[in-house]
N, C-alpha and C positions, 0 to 999 in steps of 0.2 A: 504494500500500500504506500502510495506517495503522498506526502503532505503538500500544502499550498506552496511552500518554499522550495519544493523539489527534493526534499530529503525523505528517506524511508523511515520505517518504524524505529530503527536503531539510531536515526539521526545522520545517516550517511547519504551524501549527495552523490549518487552513483553516476549521474550524467557527467558531472565535473571530473570525477575520478576517471571515468572512461576517456575523457578528452586528454587528461594527463598521460594515461597509459598509452594511448595511441600515439601521442607525440614522442614518448620515450621509445616505443617500438619502432617508429619510423626512423628516428635518429640512430638507434642501434643497428638497424638494417643498413643504413648508409655507411656507418662506421665499419661494419663487417665487410661491406663491398670494397671500401677503400683499403682496408687491411689486406684483403685478398689480392687486390691489384698490386699493392706494394710488396706483398709476400713478406711482411715484417711482423715479428712477434709483438704482441700488445702488452705493454707493461701494466700489466695489471697493478730528647730533652737535652740539651747540650751537655756533653761530658768531656772533661779534660783530665790530664794525668794527675792534677791536684785533687781530684775526687777519689783517687785510689787510696786504700789503706795498706798498711804494712804488717798487719797482724796475720800470722799463718793460721790456717784452719786445721781443726782436728781431722785426721784422715777419715774417721768414721762419718763425718759430716758429708764428705764427698762420695765415699764408696757406698754408703747406705742411707740415701736421702729418704727412702721409704720408711725407715725406722723412726722418722720424726713426725709421723702422723699415723693415726689409727687407720687400718686398711680393712675394707669389707671382706667378710668371709667368702672364700672361693675366688678371690680376684686372681690368684696365681693360676688356678685352673682355667679361668677365662682367658688369660694371656696365652696359655699353652694352646688352647683351642683356636685362638686367633692365628697363631703362627702356623698351625696345621691347615687352617682354612686358606692362608696365603701361600702355603708351601714355601715358607721362608722362616729361617730360624736365626734368632739373635744370639750372638756369641756371648754377650753380657746382657742379661734381662733387664738390668737397671736402666739401660737406654730406652727400652720400650716402656718401662714403668714411668719414667720421667715424661715421655712423650704423651702419655695418656693421663697425666695428672694436671688438671687445670689449676692455674695459679690461685684461684679462689679457695682452694683447699687449704692454703696456708696463710697465716698472718705474716706481714712483712718482717716481724721481729721473732719469728719462730726459731731461727738459728742466728746467733750473734755473728754479724759481719758476713752473713751468707744470704743474699737476697732470694726471695721466694721465686723469682722468675728463673732461677737456675735449678732449683730442686723440682720445679714444675716445668710446664712446657712453653712458657712465653718466649724465652730466648731460643729454644729449639724451633719454635714456629718461625721466628725471624730467619734462622739459618736455613730451615727447610724451604721457606718461601723463595729464597735466593736460588737454591738448587733447582727447585721446580721451574722457576722462571727461565733459568738457563736451559734446562732440558727441553722445555716447550719451544723456546726460541730456536734452538738448534733443529728441532723437528720441523718447525714451520719454514725456517730458512732453507732447508734441504728439500722440502716437499713442494714449495711454491716459489720457484725461481723467478717467475714473471710478476710476482705480486710486490707492490711497493711497500715501503716501511710502515706508513700509516695504517694500511690495510692489514699488514702482519701483526701490528700492535692490537688491532681490533680483534683479529682471530685469536690472539693469545688471551685477551681479556674474555673472550667467549668461552675459552676452554678452562680457565682457572679462576673464575669469579666465585664468590661465596656460594651462590646457588648450585653451581656445578660441583664444587668441592664438597659441599655438605652431602650431596647425593653420592659422591664417590665414597665419602666416609661411611654412609649407610651400606654401600656395596661391600666395603671392607669389614663390616660388622663392628665398627669402632664405637658408636654411641653408647651401647650398654657397658662398655669397658672403661669409659672415661670417668675419672674421679673428679668431682667438683665439690665446692663448699656447700654447706647446708642451705644457704640462701639461694644459691643458683639451682641446687637440686630441687628445691620447692617449686621452682617455676617450670619443671619438666611437664607438669600436667596442665599448665595454663595455656590458653589459646589466644592471648592478647597479641597484638602486633609486636609489642616490645619483647615478649617472651619468645615468640616464634623467631624473631630476628636474632635474639641472643643465642638460641639453640643452633641456628644456622651458622652463626659465626664460630661458636665453640666446635661444632662438628667439622667445619672447614679448616679451622686452625689445627685440629688434631691430625688431619692429613699432612699438613705442612710440617708439623712437629714430628710425625712419624718418619717423614723423609729425612729430616735433620738427624733423627735418632739412628737411622740406617747408616748415614754418613759417618757419625761418630763411632758406630759399632764396627763398620766394615769398609769404610773408605769411599771415595768419590765414584770409582767405577761401579761398585755395587749399588750405591745410592742412585746413580743414573739408570742402572738396570732395573731397579725397583720401580722407578718412575715410568720407565719405558714399557714395562710389562704388567705392572699392577695398577697404575694410576692413569696414565695417558690414554690407553685404549678405552677405558670406561668413560673418561671425560669426553673423548671424541664421539663416542656412541651417544652419550647424553646430549651433547651440543648439536649434533647433526640430525638427531631424530625428533627433536622438539625445540620449541623456541624458548630455551632456557635463559638466553641473555636478554637484556633489557629491550623490549619491543620498540620503545620510543627511540633509542639509539639506533636500532636496526632499521627502522623506517627512515630515520634521518640519513643514515648511511646510504641506503639504497637510492633515495630520491636525490640527495645532493651529489651522488656519484654520476647522476644523469643531468647535473646542472639545474636542478629544480630548487626553488626557494621554498622553505618550510617554515610555517609560523603557527604558534598556538596563541590565540587570544583568550584571555580569561577575565571574568568578573565574579564578584562575590556578593550575594544578597543574604545577609545574616549568616547562616551556616551552610548555605548551598553555593557550590562553585559551578560556574557556567563556563565550559571550555569549548572553543571552536578551532578546528584545524583548517588551515588554508595552505594550499600548494599552488605556487605561481599566482598568488592572490585570488585563487578560486576557492570558494567554500567547499570543503570536502566532507566534514563531519562535525556535528555538535552534540555535546552530551553534558548532563549535569550530575552532580553527586556531592558527597560530603568531603572528599579528599582530592585535591588537585592532581597529585601524582598518580593516584589510582585511576582517575578519569583519563589522564594522558595515556597510561598503559592500555586501558580499555580501548580507547580510540585507535591507538597504533596497532594493537592486536587485530582489531576488526578490519582495519584498512589492509593490513598485510594478508589476512585470511582471504579477503575479497580479491585482492590482486593475484594471489596464488591460485584462486579458484577460477577466476575469469580470464587470466592471462598467464597460464603456466609457462608460456613460451618466453616470457620476460625473464631474462637471467641478469642478475645484478652483480655477479662475481667480478 
């Protein structure tokens, strides 16, 4: 059913979207013909040394960080089961224990002169994030030789964002094994946006921490092997089989790559946001709701779905 202003029940102006799609298709056809003629590839907190202390640590504090907190019954069995599931064995289980211990488990003064981010996984997360980024960058660099740097960066973000990594974490059976503080644990059953976002971050961080733990346990070649065989294939499958990345960014990327201008106009009346998408100054879709970002995502999702349904021949890679 079409409204007076030309939009359908969902608020999508299909006629204007069709005009944009036809223009893009025509220009892509011309570009393809030109490329064929030329026979040319198409390029697709501040810390200083003065902050350090000189007090040596008790060796027990380093070798047995797990002894500084009460552990749930059966956790050792859980970690053994995880390694069997991955077909991967840690030489020193303490690395895996640290990787799956969230920093909320400890107060910052639990161990004198030994910060909680080292007996827990916060620093491991930082280390693993660097290794993961490197592995994914190497994979993309070798797999897409005609893709420009900006597009490679977007592909990397699509593979290792929190949404994807939290799902990788679930695939690896990490969530039940992660130790958290009591306040964080209490939110496990909550379904508020804040609680869901926190769980997603914790699960994603555990994947990065695990990679850092493998590096400490067995070195860089094995850490890269773990990423390449246990993490990256799952991330690729998730990213390519569903729109896990931000649909707003994806729509923006697709349209701007075809030299289309994209604009979201918004207004707010009390608690209701009114958002309208324009492409090349043509009204494409309008929607209202309680949250601006949610409306943006909804609009972008709908437009992407319609484009893929009505014009599957349009390739934006």
